[in-house]
C-alpha positions as CSV (number, residue, x, y, z in Angstrom):
1,M,0.0,0.0,0.0
2,K,2.8,2.4,0.9
3,N,4.5,1.7,-2.5
4,C,1.2,2.6,-4.3
5,W,1.1,6.0,-2.6
6,I,4.7,6.7,-3.5
7,L,4.1,5.7,-7.1
8,A,0.9,7.9,-7.3
9,L,2.8,10.9,-5.9
10,L,5.6,10.4,-8.4
11,C,3.2,10.1,-11.3
12,C,1.4,13.3,-10.3
13,S,4.6,15.3,-10.0
14,V,6.1,14.3,-13.4
15,P,3.8,16.6,-15.4
16,I,4.8,19.6,-13.2
17,F,8.5,19.0,-13.8
18,A,7.8,18.5,-17.6
19,L,6.0,21.9,-17.8
20,N,8.8,23.8,-16.1
21,G,11.6,21.9,-17.8
22,S,14.9,23.1,-16.7
23,M,13.9,26.8,-16.6
24,E,16.1,29.1,-14.6
25,K,14.9,32.2,-12.8
26,A,16.3,35.5,-14.0
27,T,15.7,39.2,-13.1
28,V,15.2,41.9,-15.8
29,H,17.9,44.4,-15.0
30,A,18.0,46.8,-17.9
31,M,16.3,47.6,-21.3
32,R,18.0,49.4,-24.1
33,K,17.1,50.5,-27.7
34,V,19.9,49.7,-30.1
35,P,20.2,50.0,-33.9
36,C,19.6,46.8,-35.7
37,M,19.4,45.4,-39.2
38,E,16.0,45.3,-41.0
39,S,16.0,41.5,-40.7
40,Q,16.4,41.8,-37.0
41,N,13.6,44.2,-36.6
42,T,11.1,42.8,-34.1
43,G,8.0,44.2,-35.8
44,H,7.9,47.7,-34.3
45,G,4.8,49.8,-35.0
46,G,2.4,48.4,-32.4
47,F,1.4,49.2,-28.8
48,I,4.8,48.1,-27.5
49,A,6.6,50.3,-29.9
50,G,4.6,53.3,-28.7
51,L,5.5,52.6,-25.1
52,A,9.2,52.2,-26.0
53,G,9.1,55.5,-27.9
54,S,10.1,54.3,-31.4
55,S,8.1,56.8,-33.4
56,G,8.9,56.2,-37.0
57,V,12.4,54.8,-36.5
58,A,12.3,51.3,-38.0
59,N,15.9,50.3,-37.4
60,E,15.9,50.1,-33.6
61,C,15.6,46.9,-31.6
62,I,15.0,46.4,-27.9
63,E,17.6,44.6,-25.8
64,Y,17.2,43.3,-22.3
65,E,19.8,42.5,-19.7
66,L,18.8,39.5,-17.6
67,R,20.7,38.5,-14.5
68,T,20.7,35.0,-13.0
69,G,22.7,33.8,-10.0
70,K,25.9,33.2,-12.1
71,V,25.4,34.7,-15.6
72,I,24.4,38.1,-17.1
73,Y,22.5,37.6,-20.5
74,T,22.0,40.4,-23.1
75,I,19.1,39.3,-25.2
76,R,17.0,40.6,-28.1
77,P,13.4,39.1,-28.4
78,H,12.3,38.0,-31.8
79,R,8.9,39.7,-31.3
80,A,8.0,42.8,-29.5
81,I,7.5,42.3,-25.8
82,L,7.6,44.6,-22.8
83,L,9.3,43.3,-19.7
84,L,9.1,45.1,-16.3
85,L,12.4,46.1,-14.8
86,G,13.1,44.2,-11.7
87,G,10.6,41.5,-12.7
88,D,11.3,37.9,-12.6
89,V,11.2,35.7,-15.7
90,A,12.1,32.0,-16.4
91,I,14.7,31.3,-19.1
92,K,16.1,28.3,-20.8
93,L,18.8,28.0,-23.5
94,A,17.6,26.2,-26.6
95,G,20.3,25.8,-29.2
96,S,21.6,29.3,-30.1
97,D,18.5,31.0,-28.8
98,L,17.0,31.6,-25.3
99,L,13.4,30.8,-24.4
100,L,11.9,33.4,-22.1
101,R,8.6,32.9,-20.1
102,T,7.0,35.5,-17.9
103,N,4.6,34.8,-15.1
104,E,1.6,36.0,-17.1
105,S,2.4,34.3,-20.5
106,V,1.6,30.8,-21.5
107,K,3.9,30.6,-24.4
108,D,7.7,31.0,-24.5
109,V,9.2,34.0,-26.3
110,R,12.2,33.1,-28.5
111,C,15.2,35.5,-28.1
112,S,18.6,35.9,-29.7
113,V,21.5,35.9,-27.2
114,I,23.7,38.9,-27.9
115,A,26.1,38.5,-25.0
116,M,26.7,36.3,-22.0
117,S,29.1,37.1,-19.1
118,L,29.8,35.7,-15.7
119,R,28.8,37.9,-12.7
120,S,31.8,39.4,-11.1
121,E,32.9,38.9,-7.5
122,A,32.1,42.6,-6.9
123,E,28.4,42.0,-7.7
124,K,28.4,39.0,-5.3
125,K,29.9,41.1,-2.5
126,E,27.4,43.8,-3.2
127,R,24.5,41.3,-2.9
128,E,25.9,40.0,0.4
129,R,26.2,43.5,1.8
130,E,22.6,44.2,0.9
131,R,21.6,41.0,2.7
132,G,23.5,42.1,5.8
133,R,26.0,39.3,5.8
134,P,29.6,40.1,6.7
135,V,31.9,40.3,3.7
136,S,35.6,39.5,3.8
137,L,37.4,42.2,1.8
138,R,40.8,41.4,0.3
139,C,43.0,44.2,-0.9
140,Y,46.3,43.7,-2.7
141,T,49.2,45.9,-3.6
142,E,50.5,46.3,-7.1
143,S,53.1,43.6,-6.4
144,G,50.3,41.2,-5.3
145,R,50.9,41.3,-1.6
146,E,47.7,41.2,0.6
147,I,47.2,44.3,2.8
148,F,44.5,45.6,5.2
149,C,41.5,47.1,3.4
150,P,40.4,50.6,4.4
151,D,36.7,51.0,5.3
152,E,34.5,52.4,2.6
153,P,32.9,55.8,3.3
């Protein structure tokens, strides 16, 4: 009887994992309008374009900067989408593209990955300071010798 309950629980949880896949949580940190080729144009001219302020300029694309725990992604959605700064999204790499899902959407938005970079140690220390955890600072001279770090003002 115990095995039946465990099997039933596992069968019920499999669809939940299948829906989410291996999506990773990311935070929208920045949005920029950049020049792009006509083939890269994401269909400006609608409601989103009006909000973004692209009045008559057809060669601008919107790029977003997404931050995960380890990586900073710069992406360009294939279709016009407005993401809230500071909002959380779910992302997943799919080949050379990135699939993005917001809390409100049912479908994934396919995005081109423009750049990827690892988050620096400085950003990690900044997050730890914001959380109130003590941070061990290490300062070095030009020769590479470790010295006492002065307190920041």
